[in-house]
N, C-alpha and C positions, 0 to 999 in steps of 0.2 A: 224698229218696228217691233210692234207686239204681236206674236203669233200663238203663244200658249195661254198667255194670263189674259182670254177673252171668253166670251161668251160661248156657250157651245155650238152654236150654228157656225159663228165665226170659225171656232176651232175646227168644226169638220170641215169647212171651206178650205181651211189652211192645211187640212192633213196631207194633201198631195204634196204641197209645199214643204212640210214639214219632212215628208218623206223623203222628198228630194234632197233636202238640205241634210237630213240625216244619213243620206246615202252618200252625200257629198262628204260629209265629216266622218264618214266610217274609217277611213285609212287612219286619219289622223287620230280618232279614238282608239283605234286598234295599236297604232304607233305609241300612244299615251300610255295605253294599258300595258303594252308590251313593256315600256320603259318602266312603269310602276312595278311590272312584276318583277323585271329584272332588278329593281332598285330593291324591292321587298326581299327577293332571293340573295342578293348580295349581303344584305343586312342581316337575312336569317343565316345565310351562311358565317357571315363574321360572329354573330351570336351563337351558333352551334360550336364552331371553333373555339370561341373562348368558354363556352360551356364544356366543351370536350377538354380543353386544357385545363380548366378549373378541375373536372373530375379526374382527370390524370394525376393532377396534383394532389387532390384529396387522396385518390387511390394510393399514391406512392406515399403519402404521409401516413395513411392507414396501415401501409404494409410495414413502414419504417416502424410505426407505433407497436403493430403487432410483433414485429421483430424484437423491438424493445422489451416490449412485454414478455415475449418468450424467454428473452435473456434474463430479464430480471426474475421471471419465473424459475428459471434453470438456476440462477445464482441464490435464490431463495432457498429452493430444494436441497442445492448442495451446502449452503451454510447452514441449514436446518439439520441436514446429515451430519456436518461436522461438529454442531452443536450437540447434537445427539450422541454423537460417538465420543465426544470429550466428556459429556457427562457420564456415559457409559463407562468409560475408561476411569474417570475420577471415582465412579462408584466402585468400580473394580479394583481400583489402586487403594481406595480407602477400605474396601473390604478386605483386600490383601494385607494391608498394613495392619488392621484390627486383626485379623487371623494370626499374623505373625507375632503381633504382640501379645495375642492372648494363648499363643502356643509355644512362645519362647520360653525357654528354661531360665534365662535371664530376666530378672526383673526390670521392669521399665516403668520410669515415674516421670511424667512430664511436669514442668511448671512455668508458671509466667514468670515476669522479671520482677515481681514482688515475693516470689518463692510460694506462691499458691499452687497447689497441686491441680492439675487439669487432666491427667491421665495416670492411670494406675492399673497395670496388666495383671492377668490371672496369676503370673509367676510371682509378681509383688505380693498379690495377697497371700500367696501360699508360704514366700519367705518371711513377710514380716507379721502375718496374721492379723493383717486388717482386711476389712471389706472395702472395694473401690468405693461405694456409695457413702460409706461413712468418712472417707478421708478427703473426698471431693471438695475444694476450696480451702482446705486448712494449710497452713504453713508447713512446709516440708521438714523443717527443723523439728517442730513439735512431733512429729511422727515416726522419723526414723533416726534421728541424731542423740547419741546418748547424752546424758545430763552433763558429764563432765568435759563435752565436745561443744556444748551449745552455745557458749561464749565465744569460742573461735568461730563456729558457723555463722553466728549474727555478726561478727566483726567482719568477716569475709564477704558475707553479702551486702553490708553497709559500705564497705571499702569497692566494690564493684559497681554499687549503685551510684557512688560519687566519683569514682575515678575510672571506672570502666575496666578496672583491674582483676584479670582473672588468672589465679594461680594454679587452679585446677581444671577449670574446662578447657578442653581441647589438648591436654597435656598426657592423653593415654590414660592407662589403668592405674590406678593407686590402691594400696590396702589401708582399709580403715576399720573401725569397729562401728556397728551398728545396733539397733535397738529394736526389738520385737514388741508386739503388742502387750505382751506380758511383763515388758520390762528386762527382760534377759538381753544381754549382749552377745554378739558373735562377730568373727571377723567376715568382712565382705571384701571383694574386688569392684572398685568404682570407677566407672569411666562417665564424664559429663561432655556433652555437645552443645553448642547452641544453634539456633536457627531463628529465621525471621518469618512471623506469620501476619495473618490481618491484624491480629490485636496487638502486634508488637513482638520482641524478642522473647523466645521462648527457650527452656532449657530441658534437655532429654537426659536423664541420668540412666545409666544400664548398670546393674547391680548383679552380683554374682555371689551367693552364699559358699564361702570357703573353707568351712569348718573342717569338712572330711579331709580337704587338701593340705589344710594346717596340721590337721592330726597325722595324716600320712607324713608330711615333713618331718614331723616330731619323731614319729617311730623311725623315720629313715637316718635321722641324725643319731637317735639313741642306737640304731643298728651300726651305723658307722662308728660311733664312740666305742661300742663293744667291739667291734671287729678291731679297732684300732688298740683297744685294752687288750683283746685277744692277741694281736700281733705282739704287743709289748710283752704280755705274759709268756709268749712262745719265746721271744727272745731271751728274756730273762731265764726261763727254763732252760733253753739251750745253754746259756752261760754259765748258769749253775750245775747243769748235769755235765758239762764239759769241764767245768772245774773239779767236781766231785770225781770224774772218772779219771782226769789226768792226775789229781793229787796222788792218789794210790799208784798211779801209772809211772809218775815221776819218780815215787819212790822206789819203786822196782829198778828203773832204769840207773837211778843214782846209787843204789845198793850193788847192782851189778859192776857199774864203773869202779866201785870199791872195791868190789871181789877180784876184779882184774889186777888190783895191786897185790893180790895174794898169790901163793905158789898155786898152779892149777895143773891137773894131768891134761894129757891131749884130749881124752873123752871130755871131762869137764869144759875145756876150752871149746870145743864143737858146741856143747849145750849152751854155754854161755853166748856164744855167736848167734845160735838159732834164737834164743831169748830176745838178745839185743835187737835182732832183724824183725822180729814179730812186735816187740815193743814199740819200735820206731815206726813201723807200719801202723800200728794201733793209734799212736800218738798223731801221725799224719792224718788218719781218719778223723780223728777227734777235732785236730786243728781246722779241717775242711769244714767241718759243722760249725765251728765256731766262727770261722770266717763269713759264712753265710749270715749265721746271726748278727754279725756286726754290720754287715752291708745292709741286710733288711731293716734294721733299727737305726741306721742312719749313722753308726758309731765308727764307720770305716775312716781312718785318718789316712790322708796322703801327705807326702811332701816333696818338694822338688829340690833337687841337690845336683851338682854336677857329678857325672859318672862316666866312666869310660864304657861304653856299651859294647867295644870289640872284647874287652877284657872279661866281661859279663857273658858273652856269647861263648868266648872260648872256654871259660870255666864250666858252663853248662855242659858243652860238647865233651870235655874232658870228662865230666861226670858220667855222661851217659855212653862213653866210649866203650866201657866194660860190658855192658848190656849189649850194645850193638855187636862187639866182637863175639859174643855168646850167641847173638842170632845170626851170625855171620852175615852181617848187615854193613854197609860202608856208610859212614856217618862224615858229613864234611860240611863246612860253611864258607861263606865268602861274601864280599861286597858286590853288588852291581853298581857300577860307577864310581866315582870318588869316594873313598872313605871318610867318613864322619865320626872320628873315634868317640869324641867328648860331647855330650849332649847333657841337657838338664831333665831330670825325671826322678821317678820314684824307683830308686834301684829295688827295693824288696818286693813290691809289686810286678815289676818287669821280670824279675829272676822268677818269681811263682809263674807268670804268664808263660814265659818262654821255656821254663823247666817242664811244665805240664805240656805243653804244645810238643816240644821235641822228645820227652819222654814217651809220650803216647805214640808218636811216629816209630820211635824205635820198638816201643813193646808189640806194636800189631805189624812189624815189617820183620820177615825172615828171608834170609838169603836176597837181600835186596839193597836198596839203597834209600838214604835219608840225606836230603839236602836242605840246608838253611841259608835263603839269601837275604841279605840286608842292602837297603838302600834309601838314599836320603832326596828328597826333592819339595821344594816350597814349604819348608818348616813341617814336612811330614815325613816320619820315621815309618818305613815299610818293612815287614817281614814276610818271606814267602817260605812256607816249611811244606816241602814236598816228600813223598814216600811212595815207594811201590809196593804197599802192604797189601791187606785184605779189602780194604776199601770201607765203605759204609753204605748200607742197603739203602734204596730210594726213598722207603717209606721213614728211615730213620734220620735223614739229612737234615730235614726241617727241625727235629726235635733233638740234635746232638747237644745243644747247649743248654737244653733242661736238666734238672736235677735228676739223679737216680737213672740216667739213661746210659745202659752200656753196651747196648747191642746184641748181648747174648746173656740171658738171665739163668740160664741151665747151670746145673751142678757141675758139668763137664767141659765148661768152658776153658778155653786156653789162659786168657789173661784174666787177671783178678782186678778188683777194683770197685768203689762204692758208686760211681756214676757221678760223683759230685765234681771232679776236676774240672771239665769244661764248663759246668754251670758257674763255678767260682771265677773261671778264666773270663767268662761273658761278663760277670760281675766287675771285675777289675778293669776290663776293658772300658766298660761303660762308666766307671768313675772316673777314668782317666781321658775321658771325651773322646774315646778312638772307637773304630769299628772292627769287626772280625767277621769273616766269611769263610765257607767252606765249599769245596767242590771236589766230588768223590764218585769213583764208579766201582762196583764189587769187582774184584779180582786185579785190579790196575792200580789202584792207591788213592791217596788222598792229598790235595792242597787246600792248607791253610793260609789265608791272606790277611793279616794283621796290619792296620795303620793306626799311629799314634801322633797326635799334633804334639810337637815340642820344639825347642828351641837349641841352637848350638851354645856349648859352654868351653871357655878358656881351659885349655889343657892344664890339668893340676900336677903339680910335682908330688911325689911320694912324700910322705910326713916322715922325715927321719926321726928315731926315738930321741926325746930331748934327753940329755944326760941329766942325772938327779942333782937338785941343789945342794950341795954340800956346805952347808952353812950350820954345823953342829957348834954350839956354844958349850960354854964351860957348865957342869951340873947345876941346875936351878931347883929352887923349891916351889913346885907348881901346885895350884888348886885347881882341881877339875869340878865345875858345879854343873851337873848333869843328870836327869832322870832316867835317861833310857840307859840300860844295862849294857847293851852292846855297845853304843857309842863310847859308854866309859872304859869299856874293856879294849877297845880299838886304842883310843886316845892314848889311855894308860900305857899301853905297850909301846905305842910310837915314842912316847917320852922316856920311858924305861931303857928302851933299845939305845936312846942316846945319852944315856948316864944321869937323867934327872930323877928327883924325888918327887913323888906324887902322892898328894892327898885327895881324896874324893869326898863329895857332897851330894845327897840323891835330891835335894830341892833347894830353892833360894834362901829359905830360912835357915836352913842347915849351913849353907854357905856362907851367909852373914855372921852366924856365930862363929865359924872357924876362922873367918876373915878378921874378926874382932879381937880373937885371943892368940893369933899366930901371925908372925911376919911371913908372907909369901913374896916370891919375886915376880910371880905372873898369878893371874886368875883367868882361865877360860870360862867363860859365862853362857850357858844355854839360855834362850830366851823364854820360850814355853815350858813352864814346869808347873807342877802342882804345889799347893800350900802357898809358895810365894814366886812370881816370876823373876825372870833375868834382870827385867828394868828396874823393878822395885827394889831387888836385893841389891843393884848397884848403887840406886840413889841411897839406901840406908847404910850402905859400906863408905861412901864418898861422906855424907853428912855425920857419920860418926867418928870418934877419936880412936878408934881400934888400930891395931897394930898394922893392917894392911889397907888404910885409909887412903894412901897415896900409891898403892900398887896399881900396876897397869892392868886394866880388865878388858878382855879382848872377848866381844859377842861371838858365840858360836850359832848359827840361824842357817835352816834351809830355805828362807822364803824371804828374803832381805830385798825389798825394792828400794831405789833410790831414797825415797822419803822416809821409808823406815831407817834405813842406815843413818840418815840425819837425826833422826829420833833417838837412835841408840846412841850417838855421839851427845846429843843434848842431855842425855841421861847420866852422862858421866864415864862412859866406856871410852876407850882409846882408839879401837879398832873393830874390824869386823872380818871374821874368817867364816866363809859360806861353805856349808856342807854339801857334798861330802869332803870331807877334810882330807888333804893329801899331805904326805910327810914333807914335801918341799915347803908347801904354804904354811904349815907348822912351824918349821924350821925358820923360814922368813920371819915369822911373827916373833919367835923368841930372840932375833937379834934387832928387834925394833922396826922391822919393816913391815908395811900393810899390803899383802898382795892384792891384786884385783881380783874379784870375785870371780870363782871358776864358772866358765860358760857352759851352759847346758847343751850337752850334744844331742844329737836326734837318735842315736842307737839307744837301745833298751840298756845295755851295760857299758859303763865306761871302763874299758879293759885295762887302760895304764892305772886308773886308780884302784881298780881291783886286785892288780897285782901289788899295789902298794901295800893295800890292807894284808894280804896275805903274808907278806914279807914282813910287816911289822909285828903280826901277833902270831905268826909261826903257823906250821902245818896242823897241829894239833888244836891249838886255838881257833884257827880259821874254820876246821871241820866243825868244832863246837858252835861256833857263831853261825855257821852255814845252816846247820840242822835247826838252830834256834828261829833263824830267821825263816826257813821254810816252814816251820810250824805256825810261824806268825802270820806269815803271808795266808796259810791254810785256813787259819782261824777267821779270815776277813770275811768268807761267804757264810760263817756262822752268827757273827755278830752284825752283819751288814744286810740286814733284812728289811722288807718293806715297812715294817713296823718298830724299827730302830730307833731308840730316842735321839735327837739331835747332839744332846750331850755326849752320850756313848759315842755316836759317830765322830764328833770332834776330837775326844780324846784318843779313841783307837787310831784314828787316821793320822794323827798328829805322832803317835808312837812309834806306828810302822813306817811313817815317811823318814822318819830319824834313822830307822834302821836300813830303808832302801837307799839313803844317802850313804851309809857306810859301807855298801857295797857297790856303790857307783851305778844303782839301779835310778839314773836320773829322771827318766819319765815318770816312772812310777812315783817317785818322790814329788815332782811337781803335781802329779795328778792328785795325790792323796792331800798335798798341802791345798790344792784348790777346793778338794772335798771339804777338807776341815774349814776353810774360809766359809763355804756356804753354809756349813752346819751352825758356825757361830753367828752368821748373819741370820739363822732363822728361816733360811729359805730352804723350806722342806721340798718343794717341787724340783728345785736344781739339784737336791741332793740325790733324790730318787732317780731323776734323770741320768745322773752319773753312774748308776748301780751297775748297769750291764757293762759300762766301759771299764769301771774299777775292777770288777771281777774278771773279765778278760785281760786286762793289762796285767793284773797279779799272775795270772797262771803263765801268759807270754814271758813275764820278766823270770819266774821260777825256772821256765824251760831255758830261757838264755842264760840265767845264770849257771844252772847245771851243764849246758854244753860248754860255757866258757871255762868253767873249772875243770873238765874233763878234758877238752881241747888244750888247756894250757896248765899242765901239771908244774908243780914247783921241783 
């Protein structure tokens, strides 16, 4: 039924009904409305929750994004700070490097792998005279390498490019020549290092101008050479002055020894003793100076031979016992532990060392005791010399081995001396590879400890005097061909004493002439002679048809090595006699025996040979020969000068060597023969190097010969 969609009158009539119907439907509409609201509210709640969740998610995402952006900003800020810091550091480093390069005193040149200059600091500009802008990009060899080295430089660069071989790079500093802008050359120290840069490998050269250093080095070398020359001149001067002083002194002592053979009054005898004491003391001082000259010039000779050290010490103690007795001092010695009597050592140097130490101890000890203790352990010979004397002041203990230190330089000092003794002792000990120390207290005494490395030796039997060889033959007619007058004199007297007839020739030519016209039973032929030497003379005698063409010819020589003896025999000689000639060797030669060459003894004088010479020529003849030899040796200092001609040195040395052999002065003989050989070989440096040695040895030989003559009168 239609209630609403009607005309108005009907609608009005239906209004009550509609109202009732509406009233009846109201609960349902309300319920439906509430249900709709509930549904809408639920849907709205769901939508709100969804929106809220979405908003939360958006908020979280936004927060995350903000955080991420914040972190990104922080990272970017930090990264930017680091980049800025690095740039700043790089700028600072670059500025620092540039500052260092520009202020460096060494030149720094940077080049690329092709050798093109990419860096040239201010020092390099100053050293080489180039402006940096002018050399940038130029090949380094054209700028600083000298013309005579450019090929080697280019070859090195080429080798490095091809093979990577670096001979200078990274090898430290080398000294080379470099070239300045004006073309002048100068020495530099160069060091090259390589590094890797953006453009490839680069080379950094550090250069230093060492012109002044080289000049200073040359100046030091010249100063050193002058000092060495000065030291040599000093040694030569000391040797020459010692020779000049000892020559007249030796004459005085020799003449005083001769005066002792004449009648003397008691007063004269006292004067003689005083003069001899003073002379020997002066000779000792001069010898001390000479020993220092020898050591400082490297001429000190050492020899090792078996010696009885106990006998040596006993002899020194016996020698000093007289002074010890005068000083009212007890002097004794002994071994600490097992005695080792025989050792190998230099007896002359050991005697000098011990004599000086023991003598000093006795000299400075009165009313006391001096004891010498020897011991042996582990190839070391030890001596302890103790005394209860005056002692050494503390300020002098460290200088006691210096030269000219006496402890008391006043004119009122009790003990004399030059202060050279302990200085020489220290030199000798050092030469023997030993050590010496001293411990002393003033008023209590001194203790010297001497240690010398050595080895034990087999005990040596005392050599009994060999009986003379009695092989006197029937009288013979003998020709002596010898240019040395003294040698002729001695040989002549030896032969005449045995009843032989002697003819003399002064050189080889004269000997050939005499041998051609006269028959001799024997010819004694010297080797080195003027006009014609012995070899040539022998060849001429043998190849001729003279009267003595088949006569035995014996060579007389002082320097016959094995190969030389073979040459003598090849030249036609029958045997060789070695100077110094002894009577026994001469007698053996006369009966056809060829004695073995006389061995060279280590002593200055061969006493048995000297005795034979004296016996052969007699007292008067020996005195004359001795005086002539003394003068001959003395003349050496006059002709053996730094500017002496080599021919003169050779001739004079040969002559004096022959005279030395006559007196048994074997060491002098061998030394002069060596000098002669150097002179003949035109070795001027070797000749001058021997000058000090020869002068010292000459004087030592004269002294030894004089002492031997005085101690062994006929």
